[in-house]
C-alpha positions in Angstrom: 39.8 45.2 -3.6 39.2 41.5 -4.0 37.0 39.4 -1.7 38.6 36.5 0.0 36.8 33.2 -0.8 36.5 30.7 1.9 35.7 27.1 1.1 33.1 25.2 3.0 34.5 21.9 4.3 32.7 18.8 3.1 30.6 17.2 5.8 32.1 14.1 7.3 28.7 12.6 8.2 25.5 12.5 6.2 22.8 14.8 7.5 20.2 12.2 6.8 19.6 9.3 9.2 20.9 5.9 8.2 18.3 3.9 6.2 16.6 7.0 5.0 17.2 6.1 1.3 15.6 2.7 1.8 12.7 4.2 3.6 12.2 6.7 0.8 12.3 4.0 -1.9 9.8 1.9 0.1 7.5 4.9 0.6 7.5 5.7 -3.1 6.7 2.1 -4.0 3.8 2.0 -1.5 2.4 5.3 -2.9 2.7 4.1 -6.5 1.1 0.8 -5.6 -1.9 2.5 -4.0 -2.3 4.8 -7.0 -2.4 1.8 -9.3 -4.9 0.0 -7.1 -7.1 3.1 -7.1 -6.9 3.4 -10.9 -7.8 -0.3 -11.4 -10.8 0.1 -9.1 -12.0 3.2 -10.9 -11.6 1.6 -14.3 -13.5 -1.5 -13.2 -16.4 0.7 -11.9 -16.4 2.7 -15.2 -16.5 -0.5 -17.3 -19.4 -1.8 -15.2 -21.3 1.5 -15.6 -20.8 1.5 -19.4 -22.0 -2.1 -19.5 -25.1 -1.2 -17.5 -25.8 1.8 -19.8 -25.4 -0.4 -22.9 -27.6 -3.2 -21.6 -30.9 -3.4 -23.4 -34.1 -2.8 -21.4 
């Protein structure tokens, strides 16, 4: 006894709204930009702290 295979027809329309890919790219860029700004800010604060620690009395 063999099972009959049925093929699923390809969708004629995308399930995602138009412009979604552009929105996703923009969102990823904004998140990455915010991450980089946060890293620069933290690094600046750490450098200032190390300078203050190493400053003679």
